[in-house]
MIGU-745570 format. One line per field, with one value per atom (N, C-alpha, C): residue number from 1; x, y, z. Coordinates in Angstrom, 1 decimal, always signed. Layout:
<nuvos>
nr: (NUM / ...);
east: (X / ...);
north: (Y / ...);
up: (Z / ...);
</nuvos>
This chain:
<nuvos>
nr: (1 / 1 / 1 / 2 / 2 / 2 / 3 / 3 / 3 / 4 / 4 / 4 / 5 / 5 / 5 / 6 / 6 / 6 / 7 / 7 / 7 / 8 / 8 / 8 / 9 / 9 / 9 / 10 / 10 / 10 / 11 / 11 / 11 / 12 / 12 / 12 / 13 / 13 / 13 / 14 / 14 / 14 / 15 / 15 / 15 / 16 / 16 / 16 / 17 / 17 / 17 / 18 / 18 / 18 / 19 / 19 / 19 / 20 / 20 / 20 / 21 / 21 / 21 / 22 / 22 / 22 / 23 / 23 / 23 / 24 / 24 / 24 / 25 / 25 / 25 / 26 / 26 / 26 / 27 / 27 / 27 / 28 / 28 / 28 / 29 / 29 / 29 / 30 / 30 / 30 / 31 / 31 / 31 / 32 / 32 / 32 / 33 / 33 / 33 / 34 / 34 / 34 / 35 / 35 / 35 / 36 / 36 / 36 / 37 / 37 / 37 / 38 / 38 / 38 / 39 / 39 / 39 / 40 / 40 / 40 / 41 / 41 / 41 / 42 / 42 / 42 / 43 / 43 / 43 / 44 / 44 / 44 / 45 / 45 / 45 / 46 / 46 / 46 / 47 / 47 / 47 / 48 / 48 / 48 / 49 / 49 / 49 / 50 / 50 / 50 / 51 / 51 / 51 / 52 / 52 / 52 / 53 / 53 / 53 / 54 / 54 / 54 / 55 / 55 / 55 / 56 / 56 / 56 / 57 / 57 / 57 / 58 / 58 / 58 / 59 / 59 / 59 / 60 / 60 / 60 / 61 / 61 / 61 / 62 / 62 / 62 / 63 / 63 / 63 / 64 / 64 / 64 / 65 / 65 / 65 / 66 / 66 / 66 / 67 / 67 / 67 / 68 / 68 / 68 / 69 / 69 / 69 / 70 / 70 / 70 / 71 / 71 / 71 / 72 / 72 / 72 / 73 / 73 / 73 / 74 / 74 / 74 / 75 / 75 / 75 / 76 / 76 / 76 / 77 / 77 / 77 / 78 / 78 / 78 / 79 / 79 / 79 / 80 / 80 / 80 / 81 / 81 / 81 / 82 / 82 / 82 / 83 / 83 / 83 / 84 / 84 / 84 / 85 / 85 / 85 / 86 / 86 / 86 / 87 / 87 / 87 / 88 / 88 / 88 / 89 / 89 / 89 / 90 / 90 / 90 / 91 / 91 / 91 / 92 / 92 / 92 / 93 / 93 / 93 / 94 / 94 / 94 / 95 / 95 / 95 / 96 / 96 / 96 / 97 / 97 / 97 / 98 / 98 / 98 / 99 / 99 / 99 / 100 / 100 / 100 / 101 / 101 / 101 / 102 / 102 / 102 / 103 / 103 / 103 / 104 / 104 / 104 / 105 / 105 / 105 / 106 / 106 / 106 / 107 / 107 / 107 / 108 / 108 / 108 / 109 / 109 / 109 / 110 / 110 / 110 / 111 / 111 / 111 / 112 / 112 / 112 / 113 / 113 / 113 / 114 / 114 / 114 / 115 / 115 / 115 / 116 / 116 / 116 / 117 / 117 / 117 / 118 / 118 / 118 / 119 / 119 / 119 / 120 / 120 / 120 / 121 / 121 / 121 / 122 / 122 / 122 / 123 / 123 / 123 / 124 / 124 / 124 / 125 / 125 / 125 / 126 / 126 / 126 / 127 / 127 / 127 / 128 / 128 / 128 / 129 / 129 / 129 / 130 / 130 / 130 / 131 / 131 / 131 / 132 / 132 / 132 / 133 / 133 / 133 / 134 / 134 / 134 / 135 / 135 / 135 / 136 / 136 / 136 / 137 / 137 / 137 / 138 / 138 / 138 / 139 / 139 / 139 / 140 / 140 / 140 / 141 / 141 / 141 / 142 / 142 / 142 / 143 / 143 / 143 / 144 / 144 / 144 / 145 / 145 / 145 / 146 / 146 / 146 / 147 / 147 / 147 / 148 / 148 / 148 / 149 / 149 / 149 / 150 / 150 / 150 / 151 / 151 / 151 / 152 / 152 / 152 / 153 / 153 / 153 / 154 / 154 / 154 / 155 / 155 / 155 / 156 / 156 / 156 / 157 / 157 / 157 / 158 / 158 / 158 / 159 / 159 / 159 / 160 / 160 / 160 / 161 / 161 / 161 / 162 / 162 / 162 / 163 / 163 / 163 / 164 / 164 / 164 / 165 / 165 / 165 / 166 / 166 / 166 / 167 / 167 / 167 / 168 / 168 / 168 / 169 / 169 / 169 / 170 / 170 / 170 / 171 / 171 / 171 / 172 / 172 / 172 / 173 / 173 / 173 / 174 / 174 / 174 / 175 / 175 / 175 / 176 / 176 / 176 / 177 / 177 / 177 / 178 / 178 / 178 / 179 / 179 / 179 / 180 / 180 / 180 / 181 / 181 / 181 / 182 / 182 / 182 / 183 / 183 / 183 / 184 / 184 / 184 / 185 / 185 / 185 / 186 / 186 / 186 / 187 / 187 / 187 / 188 / 188 / 188 / 189 / 189 / 189 / 190 / 190 / 190 / 191 / 191 / 191 / 192 / 192 / 192 / 193 / 193 / 193 / 194 / 194 / 194);
east: (+106.9 / +107.9 / +109.3 / +110.2 / +111.6 / +112.2 / +113.2 / +113.8 / +114.8 / +115.3 / +116.2 / +115.6 / +116.0 / +115.6 / +116.3 / +115.5 / +116.1 / +116.1 / +115.4 / +115.4 / +114.7 / +113.8 / +113.0 / +111.8 / +110.8 / +109.5 / +109.3 / +110.4 / +110.4 / +110.1 / +109.7 / +109.5 / +110.5 / +110.6 / +111.5 / +112.9 / +113.5 / +114.9 / +115.3 / +114.3 / +114.5 / +114.8 / +114.2 / +114.4 / +115.9 / +116.3 / +117.7 / +118.7 / +118.4 / +119.3 / +119.5 / +118.4 / +118.4 / +119.2 / +119.1 / +119.8 / +121.3 / +121.7 / +123.1 / +123.5 / +123.6 / +124.0 / +125.3 / +126.2 / +127.4 / +127.2 / +126.2 / +125.9 / +124.9 / +124.2 / +123.2 / +123.9 / +125.0 / +125.6 / +126.0 / +126.8 / +127.2 / +126.0 / +125.0 / +123.9 / +123.1 / +123.0 / +122.3 / +123.0 / +124.4 / +125.2 / +125.1 / +125.0 / +124.8 / +123.5 / +122.4 / +121.1 / +121.1 / +121.7 / +121.7 / +122.4 / +123.5 / +124.2 / +123.4 / +122.9 / +122.2 / +120.9 / +120.1 / +118.8 / +118.6 / +119.6 / +119.4 / +120.6 / +121.7 / +122.9 / +122.7 / +123.7 / +123.6 / +123.4 / +122.5 / +122.2 / +121.3 / +121.4 / +120.5 / +119.2 / +119.1 / +117.8 / +117.2 / +116.0 / +115.4 / +115.4 / +115.2 / +115.1 / +113.9 / +112.8 / +111.6 / +111.8 / +112.5 / +112.8 / +113.7 / +114.6 / +115.5 / +114.8 / +113.9 / +113.0 / +112.1 / +111.6 / +110.8 / +111.5 / +112.8 / +113.6 / +113.7 / +113.9 / +114.0 / +112.7 / +111.6 / +110.3 / +110.0 / +110.3 / +110.1 / +110.9 / +112.1 / +113.0 / +112.5 / +112.1 / +111.6 / +110.3 / +109.4 / +108.2 / +108.5 / +109.5 / +109.9 / +110.4 / +111.1 / +111.6 / +110.5 / +109.3 / +108.2 / +108.5 / +109.3 / +109.6 / +108.6 / +107.6 / +106.5 / +107.0 / +107.8 / +108.3 / +109.0 / +110.0 / +110.7 / +109.9 / +109.0 / +108.2 / +107.3 / +106.6 / +105.7 / +106.5 / +107.6 / +108.4 / +108.8 / +109.5 / +110.0 / +109.0 / +107.8 / +106.7 / +106.2 / +106.1 / +105.8 / +106.8 / +108.1 / +109.2 / +109.1 / +108.9 / +108.8 / +107.6 / +106.5 / +105.2 / +105.3 / +106.1 / +106.2 / +107.1 / +107.8 / +108.8 / +108.5 / +107.4 / +107.0 / +105.7 / +105.6 / +104.4 / +103.1 / +103.3 / +102.1 / +101.8 / +102.6 / +102.3 / +102.2 / +101.5 / +101.4 / +100.7 / +99.9 / +99.2 / +100.3 / +101.3 / +102.3 / +103.1 / +103.4 / +104.2 / +103.4 / +102.1 / +101.3 / +101.2 / +101.1 / +101.1 / +102.4 / +103.5 / +104.8 / +104.8 / +104.4 / +104.5 / +103.5 / +102.4 / +101.4 / +101.7 / +102.2 / +102.5 / +103.5 / +104.8 / +105.8 / +105.6 / +105.3 / +105.2 / +104.1 / +103.0 / +102.0 / +102.0 / +102.9 / +103.0 / +103.5 / +102.9 / +103.3 / +104.6 / +105.7 / +107.0 / +107.8 / +108.8 / +109.6 / +110.2 / +110.5 / +111.1 / +112.5 / +113.2 / +114.5 / +114.3 / +113.4 / +113.1 / +112.6 / +111.8 / +111.3 / +112.4 / +113.4 / +114.5 / +115.4 / +115.6 / +116.4 / +115.7 / +114.4 / +113.6 / +113.7 / +113.8 / +114.1 / +115.5 / +116.4 / +117.8 / +117.7 / +117.0 / +116.9 / +116.2 / +115.2 / +114.5 / +115.5 / +116.3 / +117.3 / +118.3 / +118.7 / +119.6 / +118.9 / +117.7 / +116.9 / +116.9 / +116.8 / +116.8 / +118.2 / +119.2 / +120.6 / +121.5 / +122.6 / +123.4 / +123.8 / +123.9 / +124.2 / +123.1 / +121.9 / +120.8 / +120.8 / +121.6 / +121.7 / +122.5 / +121.9 / +122.5 / +123.0 / +123.9 / +124.4 / +123.2 / +122.2 / +121.1 / +120.3 / +120.2 / +119.5 / +120.1 / +121.5 / +122.2 / +122.1 / +122.2 / +122.1 / +120.7 / +119.7 / +118.3 / +118.2 / +118.8 / +118.8 / +119.5 / +120.7 / +121.5 / +120.7 / +120.0 / +119.3 / +118.2 / +117.7 / +116.6 / +117.2 / +118.6 / +119.2 / +119.9 / +119.9 / +120.5 / +122.0 / +122.6 / +124.1 / +124.7 / +126.0 / +126.7 / +126.5 / +126.5 / +126.3 / +124.9 / +123.9 / +122.6 / +122.4 / +123.1 / +123.0 / +123.7 / +124.9 / +125.7 / +124.8 / +124.2 / +123.5 / +122.2 / +121.6 / +120.4 / +120.8 / +121.9 / +122.4 / +122.7 / +123.4 / +123.7 / +122.5 / +121.6 / +120.3 / +119.6 / +119.5 / +118.8 / +119.6 / +120.9 / +121.7 / +121.6 / +121.7 / +121.6 / +120.2 / +119.2 / +117.9 / +117.6 / +118.3 / +118.2 / +118.8 / +119.9 / +120.5 / +119.6 / +119.1 / +118.2 / +117.0 / +116.4 / +115.2 / +115.5 / +116.6 / +117.0 / +117.3 / +117.9 / +118.2 / +117.0 / +116.0 / +114.7 / +113.9 / +113.8 / +113.0 / +113.7 / +115.0 / +115.8 / +115.8 / +115.6 / +115.5 / +114.1 / +113.2 / +111.7 / +111.2 / +111.7 / +111.2 / +109.7 / +109.2 / +107.7 / +107.4 / +106.1 / +105.5 / +104.9 / +104.8 / +104.1 / +102.7 / +102.2 / +100.8 / +99.9 / +100.3 / +99.4 / +100.2 / +99.6 / +100.2 / +100.6 / +99.9 / +100.2 / +101.7 / +102.3 / +103.7 / +104.6 / +104.2 / +105.1 / +105.1 / +103.9 / +103.8 / +104.6 / +104.6 / +105.3 / +106.8 / +107.2 / +108.6 / +109.0 / +108.1 / +108.4 / +108.7 / +107.9 / +108.1 / +109.4 / +109.8 / +111.1 / +112.3 / +112.2 / +113.2 / +113.3 / +112.2 / +112.2 / +112.8 / +112.5 / +113.0 / +114.4 / +114.7 / +116.0 / +117.0 / +116.5 / +117.4 / +117.6 / +118.4 / +118.6 / +119.5 / +120.4 / +121.3 / +120.6 / +119.5 / +118.8 / +118.4 / +118.1 / +117.7 / +118.8 / +120.0 / +121.1 / +121.3 / +121.6 / +121.7 / +120.4 / +119.3 / +118.0 / +116.9 / +117.2 / +116.1 / +114.9 / +115.0 / +113.8 / +113.0 / +113.6 / +112.9 / +112.2 / +112.9 / +112.2 / +111.0 / +111.1 / +109.9 / +108.8 / +109.2 / +108.2 / +107.5 / +108.2 / +107.7 / +106.7 / +107.0 / +106.1 / +104.8 / +104.9 / +103.7 / +102.9 / +103.5 / +102.7 / +102.0 / +102.6 / +102.0 / +100.8 / +100.6 / +99.4 / +98.2 / +98.4 / +97.3 / +96.6);
north: (+105.1 / +104.0 / +104.6 / +104.3 / +104.8 / +104.4 / +105.2 / +105.0 / +103.8 / +103.5 / +102.4 / +101.5 / +100.2 / +99.3 / +99.6 / +100.1 / +100.5 / +99.4 / +98.3 / +97.2 / +97.4 / +98.4 / +98.7 / +99.4 / +99.5 / +100.2 / +101.5 / +102.0 / +103.3 / +104.4 / +105.6 / +106.7 / +107.7 / +108.6 / +109.7 / +109.4 / +110.3 / +110.2 / +109.0 / +108.6 / +107.4 / +106.2 / +106.1 / +104.9 / +105.0 / +106.2 / +106.4 / +106.2 / +106.5 / +106.3 / +104.8 / +104.0 / +102.6 / +102.0 / +102.5 / +102.0 / +102.3 / +103.4 / +103.8 / +104.4 / +103.6 / +104.1 / +104.9 / +104.6 / +105.4 / +106.9 / +107.2 / +108.6 / +109.1 / +108.3 / +108.7 / +109.4 / +108.9 / +109.5 / +110.9 / +111.3 / +112.7 / +113.6 / +113.1 / +113.9 / +114.2 / +113.2 / +113.4 / +114.3 / +114.1 / +115.0 / +116.5 / +116.7 / +118.1 / +118.6 / +117.8 / +118.3 / +118.5 / +117.7 / +117.9 / +119.2 / +119.5 / +120.7 / +121.9 / +121.9 / +123.0 / +123.3 / +122.3 / +122.4 / +122.3 / +121.7 / +121.4 / +121.9 / +122.2 / +122.7 / +124.0 / +124.5 / +125.8 / +126.9 / +127.8 / +128.9 / +129.9 / +131.1 / +132.2 / +132.1 / +131.3 / +131.0 / +129.8 / +129.8 / +128.6 / +127.4 / +126.2 / +125.0 / +125.2 / +125.7 / +125.9 / +126.8 / +127.9 / +128.9 / +128.2 / +127.4 / +126.8 / +125.7 / +125.0 / +124.0 / +124.7 / +125.9 / +126.7 / +127.1 / +127.5 / +127.8 / +126.6 / +125.4 / +124.1 / +123.8 / +124.0 / +123.7 / +124.7 / +126.0 / +127.0 / +126.7 / +126.4 / +126.2 / +124.9 / +123.9 / +122.7 / +122.9 / +123.8 / +124.1 / +124.9 / +125.8 / +126.5 / +125.5 / +124.4 / +123.4 / +122.4 / +122.5 / +121.6 / +120.1 / +120.0 / +118.6 / +118.3 / +117.5 / +117.3 / +116.6 / +115.6 / +114.8 / +115.8 / +116.5 / +117.4 / +118.6 / +119.1 / +120.2 / +119.7 / +118.6 / +118.1 / +117.6 / +117.0 / +116.6 / +117.7 / +118.7 / +119.8 / +120.8 / +120.8 / +121.6 / +121.0 / +119.7 / +119.0 / +119.3 / +119.2 / +119.4 / +120.9 / +121.8 / +123.2 / +123.4 / +122.9 / +123.1 / +122.6 / +121.4 / +120.8 / +121.7 / +122.6 / +123.4 / +124.9 / +125.3 / +126.7 / +126.9 / +127.9 / +128.0 / +128.2 / +128.8 / +129.0 / +127.7 / +126.7 / +125.5 / +125.5 / +124.6 / +124.5 / +125.7 / +126.4 / +127.6 / +128.6 / +128.8 / +129.7 / +129.2 / +127.9 / +127.3 / +127.5 / +127.2 / +127.4 / +128.8 / +129.8 / +131.2 / +131.6 / +131.2 / +131.5 / +130.9 / +129.7 / +129.1 / +129.7 / +130.1 / +130.7 / +132.2 / +133.0 / +134.4 / +134.9 / +134.8 / +135.3 / +136.7 / +137.6 / +139.0 / +139.3 / +138.6 / +138.9 / +137.9 / +137.0 / +136.1 / +136.8 / +136.4 / +137.0 / +136.5 / +136.7 / +136.3 / +137.6 / +137.6 / +138.7 / +139.3 / +140.6 / +141.2 / +140.5 / +140.1 / +139.5 / +138.1 / +137.3 / +136.0 / +136.2 / +137.2 / +137.4 / +137.8 / +138.6 / +138.9 / +137.7 / +136.9 / +135.7 / +134.7 / +134.6 / +133.7 / +134.3 / +135.6 / +136.2 / +135.8 / +135.8 / +135.3 / +133.8 / +133.0 / +131.6 / +131.4 / +132.2 / +132.2 / +132.5 / +133.5 / +133.8 / +132.6 / +132.0 / +130.8 / +129.7 / +129.5 / +128.5 / +128.7 / +129.9 / +130.2 / +130.0 / +130.6 / +130.4 / +131.2 / +130.6 / +131.3 / +132.7 / +132.8 / +134.1 / +135.2 / +134.7 / +135.6 / +136.3 / +135.9 / +136.6 / +137.8 / +139.0 / +140.3 / +140.9 / +141.8 / +142.5 / +143.2 / +143.7 / +144.3 / +143.4 / +142.1 / +141.1 / +140.9 / +140.8 / +140.6 / +141.8 / +143.0 / +144.3 / +144.4 / +144.0 / +144.0 / +143.1 / +141.9 / +141.0 / +141.6 / +142.2 / +142.8 / +143.9 / +144.7 / +145.9 / +145.4 / +144.2 / +143.7 / +142.9 / +143.0 / +142.4 / +141.0 / +140.5 / +139.2 / +139.4 / +138.4 / +138.3 / +137.7 / +137.8 / +137.1 / +135.6 / +135.1 / +133.6 / +133.2 / +134.0 / +133.7 / +133.8 / +134.7 / +134.8 / +133.6 / +133.3 / +132.1 / +130.8 / +130.6 / +129.4 / +129.3 / +130.5 / +130.5 / +130.1 / +130.6 / +130.3 / +128.8 / +128.3 / +126.9 / +126.0 / +126.3 / +125.5 / +125.5 / +126.7 / +126.7 / +125.9 / +126.0 / +125.2 / +123.7 / +123.4 / +122.0 / +121.4 / +122.2 / +121.6 / +121.6 / +122.4 / +122.2 / +120.9 / +120.5 / +119.2 / +118.1 / +118.2 / +117.1 / +116.9 / +118.1 / +118.0 / +117.3 / +117.6 / +117.0 / +115.5 / +115.2 / +113.8 / +112.9 / +113.4 / +112.7 / +112.6 / +113.7 / +113.7 / +113.1 / +113.3 / +112.7 / +111.2 / +110.6 / +109.1 / +108.6 / +109.6 / +109.2 / +108.5 / +108.9 / +108.2 / +108.4 / +107.5 / +107.5 / +108.4 / +108.7 / +109.5 / +108.5 / +108.9 / +108.0 / +107.7 / +106.5 / +106.2 / +107.1 / +107.5 / +108.3 / +109.5 / +110.7 / +112.0 / +112.0 / +111.2 / +111.2 / +110.8 / +110.1 / +109.7 / +110.9 / +112.0 / +113.2 / +113.6 / +113.6 / +114.0 / +113.0 / +111.7 / +110.7 / +111.0 / +111.3 / +111.6 / +112.9 / +113.9 / +115.1 / +114.8 / +113.9 / +113.6 / +112.9 / +112.0 / +111.4 / +112.3 / +113.2 / +114.2 / +115.2 / +115.7 / +116.6 / +116.0 / +114.7 / +114.1 / +113.5 / +113.0 / +112.3 / +112.9 / +113.8 / +114.4 / +113.6 / +114.1 / +113.5 / +112.3 / +112.2 / +111.1 / +109.9 / +110.0 / +108.9 / +107.8 / +108.2 / +107.2 / +106.5 / +106.9 / +106.3 / +104.8 / +104.0 / +102.6 / +101.8 / +102.5 / +101.8 / +102.6 / +103.1 / +103.9 / +103.1 / +101.8 / +100.9 / +100.9 / +100.9 / +100.9 / +102.2 / +103.3 / +104.6 / +104.6 / +104.1 / +104.0 / +103.2 / +102.0 / +101.2 / +101.9 / +102.6 / +103.4 / +104.4 / +105.1 / +106.1 / +105.4 / +104.3 / +103.6 / +103.1 / +102.6 / +102.1 / +103.2 / +104.4 / +105.5 / +106.0 / +105.7 / +106.3 / +105.4 / +104.2 / +103.2 / +103.5);
up: (+110.1 / +110.0 / +109.9 / +110.8 / +110.7 / +109.4 / +108.9 / +107.7 / +107.7 / +109.0 / +109.1 / +110.2 / +110.3 / +111.3 / +112.6 / +113.6 / +114.8 / +115.9 / +115.6 / +116.5 / +117.8 / +117.9 / +119.1 / +118.7 / +119.6 / +119.3 / +120.1 / +120.6 / +121.3 / +120.3 / +120.8 / +119.8 / +119.9 / +118.9 / +118.9 / +119.2 / +119.9 / +120.2 / +121.1 / +121.9 / +122.7 / +121.9 / +120.7 / +119.8 / +119.3 / +119.0 / +118.5 / +119.6 / +120.8 / +121.9 / +122.1 / +122.0 / +122.1 / +121.0 / +119.8 / +118.7 / +118.7 / +119.2 / +119.2 / +120.6 / +121.6 / +122.9 / +123.0 / +122.0 / +122.0 / +121.7 / +120.9 / +120.6 / +121.6 / +122.3 / +123.3 / +124.4 / +124.9 / +126.1 / +125.8 / +124.8 / +124.6 / +124.3 / +123.6 / +123.3 / +124.6 / +125.5 / +126.8 / +127.7 / +127.7 / +128.5 / +128.1 / +126.7 / +126.2 / +126.7 / +126.5 / +127.0 / +128.5 / +129.3 / +130.7 / +131.1 / +130.5 / +130.8 / +130.3 / +129.1 / +128.6 / +129.2 / +129.6 / +130.0 / +131.5 / +132.2 / +133.6 / +134.5 / +133.8 / +134.6 / +135.2 / +136.0 / +136.6 / +135.6 / +135.8 / +134.9 / +135.6 / +135.1 / +135.6 / +134.9 / +133.9 / +133.2 / +133.9 / +134.2 / +134.9 / +133.9 / +134.5 / +133.7 / +132.8 / +133.3 / +132.5 / +131.3 / +131.6 / +130.5 / +129.4 / +129.8 / +128.8 / +128.0 / +128.7 / +128.0 / +127.0 / +127.4 / +126.5 / +125.3 / +125.4 / +124.2 / +123.3 / +123.9 / +123.2 / +122.4 / +123.1 / +122.5 / +121.4 / +121.6 / +120.6 / +119.4 / +119.5 / +118.3 / +117.6 / +118.4 / +117.8 / +117.0 / +117.5 / +116.8 / +115.5 / +115.6 / +114.3 / +113.3 / +113.8 / +112.9 / +112.5 / +113.1 / +112.8 / +113.2 / +114.2 / +114.7 / +115.8 / +115.5 / +116.4 / +117.7 / +117.6 / +118.8 / +119.7 / +119.3 / +120.2 / +120.7 / +119.8 / +120.2 / +121.4 / +121.2 / +122.3 / +123.5 / +123.3 / +124.5 / +125.3 / +124.7 / +125.5 / +125.9 / +125.2 / +125.7 / +127.1 / +127.1 / +128.4 / +129.5 / +129.1 / +130.0 / +130.6 / +129.7 / +130.1 / +131.0 / +130.6 / +131.3 / +132.7 / +132.9 / +134.2 / +135.1 / +134.5 / +135.3 / +135.3 / +134.7 / +134.7 / +135.5 / +136.3 / +137.1 / +136.2 / +135.1 / +134.2 / +133.3 / +133.4 / +132.7 / +131.2 / +130.6 / +129.2 / +128.5 / +129.3 / +128.7 / +128.2 / +129.0 / +128.6 / +127.4 / +127.4 / +126.3 / +125.0 / +125.1 / +123.9 / +123.4 / +124.4 / +124.0 / +123.3 / +123.8 / +123.2 / +121.8 / +121.6 / +120.3 / +119.3 / +119.8 / +118.9 / +118.5 / +119.5 / +119.2 / +120.2 / +119.9 / +120.8 / +121.3 / +120.4 / +120.7 / +121.7 / +121.7 / +122.7 / +123.9 / +123.9 / +125.1 / +126.3 / +127.5 / +128.7 / +129.4 / +128.7 / +129.2 / +129.4 / +130.2 / +130.5 / +129.2 / +129.2 / +128.0 / +127.7 / +128.8 / +128.6 / +127.9 / +128.3 / +127.7 / +126.3 / +126.1 / +124.7 / +123.8 / +124.2 / +123.4 / +123.2 / +124.2 / +124.0 / +123.0 / +123.1 / +122.1 / +120.7 / +120.6 / +119.2 / +118.7 / +119.6 / +119.2 / +118.8 / +119.6 / +119.3 / +117.9 / +117.6 / +116.3 / +115.2 / +115.4 / +114.4 / +114.1 / +115.2 / +115.1 / +114.3 / +114.6 / +113.9 / +112.4 / +112.0 / +110.5 / +110.0 / +110.7 / +110.3 / +111.4 / +111.7 / +112.7 / +112.2 / +111.0 / +110.4 / +110.5 / +110.8 / +111.0 / +112.3 / +113.2 / +114.5 / +114.3 / +114.5 / +114.2 / +115.5 / +115.4 / +116.6 / +117.3 / +116.6 / +117.2 / +118.0 / +117.6 / +118.4 / +119.7 / +119.7 / +121.0 / +121.8 / +121.2 / +121.9 / +122.6 / +121.9 / +122.4 / +123.6 / +123.6 / +124.7 / +125.9 / +125.6 / +126.7 / +127.3 / +126.5 / +127.0 / +127.9 / +127.8 / +128.6 / +129.8 / +130.0 / +131.1 / +130.9 / +129.7 / +129.4 / +129.5 / +130.1 / +130.3 / +129.0 / +128.9 / +127.8 / +127.9 / +129.1 / +129.3 / +128.8 / +129.2 / +128.7 / +127.2 / +126.6 / +125.1 / +124.5 / +125.1 / +124.6 / +124.7 / +125.9 / +126.1 / +125.3 / +125.0 / +124.1 / +122.7 / +122.2 / +120.9 / +120.8 / +121.9 / +121.9 / +122.0 / +122.8 / +122.9 / +121.6 / +120.9 / +119.6 / +118.6 / +118.6 / +117.6 / +117.9 / +119.1 / +119.5 / +119.1 / +119.3 / +119.0 / +117.5 / +116.8 / +115.3 / +115.0 / +115.6 / +115.4 / +115.9 / +117.1 / +117.6 / +116.8 / +116.3 / +115.5 / +114.2 / +113.6 / +112.3 / +112.5 / +113.6 / +113.9 / +114.1 / +114.8 / +115.1 / +113.8 / +113.1 / +111.8 / +110.6 / +110.6 / +109.5 / +109.4 / +110.6 / +110.6 / +110.6 / +110.5 / +110.5 / +111.7 / +112.9 / +114.1 / +114.3 / +115.1 / +115.3 / +116.5 / +116.6 / +117.7 / +118.7 / +119.9 / +120.9 / +120.5 / +120.8 / +120.5 / +121.3 / +122.5 / +123.4 / +123.8 / +123.6 / +124.0 / +125.5 / +126.3 / +127.7 / +128.0 / +127.0 / +127.2 / +127.4 / +126.8 / +126.9 / +128.4 / +129.0 / +130.4 / +131.3 / +131.0 / +131.7 / +131.6 / +130.3 / +130.1 / +130.9 / +130.9 / +131.6 / +133.1 / +133.7 / +135.1 / +135.3 / +134.4 / +134.5 / +134.3 / +133.4 / +133.1 / +134.3 / +134.8 / +135.9 / +137.1 / +137.4 / +138.6 / +138.5 / +137.3 / +137.2 / +136.2 / +135.3 / +134.3 / +133.1 / +132.2 / +130.9 / +130.9 / +131.9 / +132.0 / +132.6 / +133.2 / +133.9 / +132.9 / +131.7 / +130.7 / +130.0 / +130.2 / +129.5 / +130.0 / +129.0 / +129.3 / +129.4 / +129.5 / +129.6 / +128.9 / +127.7 / +127.0 / +126.8 / +126.6 / +126.4 / +127.7 / +128.8 / +130.1 / +130.3 / +129.8 / +129.9 / +129.0 / +127.8 / +126.9 / +127.5 / +128.2 / +128.8 / +129.9 / +130.8 / +131.9 / +131.4 / +130.3 / +129.7 / +129.2 / +128.6 / +128.1 / +129.3 / +130.3 / +131.5 / +132.2 / +132.2 / +133.0 / +132.4 / +131.1 / +130.5 / +130.7 / +131.3 / +131.5 / +132.8);
</nuvos>
């Protein structure tokens, strides 16, 4: 049960977007730029960072959503996402991505936990300054998103298949596609599970 009356029955951040469309736009624009904008990191890799940080923050809605979004955009699918979340060090990701995920993990604990050695290790594996920047910003943004979703006690979808439906919508239309109609997005997700 949400901590405040949201006036809708959507789940997670979708319910908050329906409640406050004024804040939904800039948050969606930030997600669009960070996770779908031009980058040398693939969309799947950036969604993996988002899911990984959300898992570290124990935000079930964001972890599951972005795991589905990452899986839909990575050739290895959900198996890789699950391996990264279970044990980063043995997960079959590139050394560069592993180093960037370590940076993201440090950000999740505290921005001050990111050490020069962490950045140097990512650079040694081929990460650019823009990739380090974007990893830090994705991690920081998802700490905010996770706290937003959990801090207001949003609900989880009734059916986990809704995450897959959301993934299809995000992959095809992006984060800005649900603006102005978050309830319609929630309804589409519910209908797709039937």
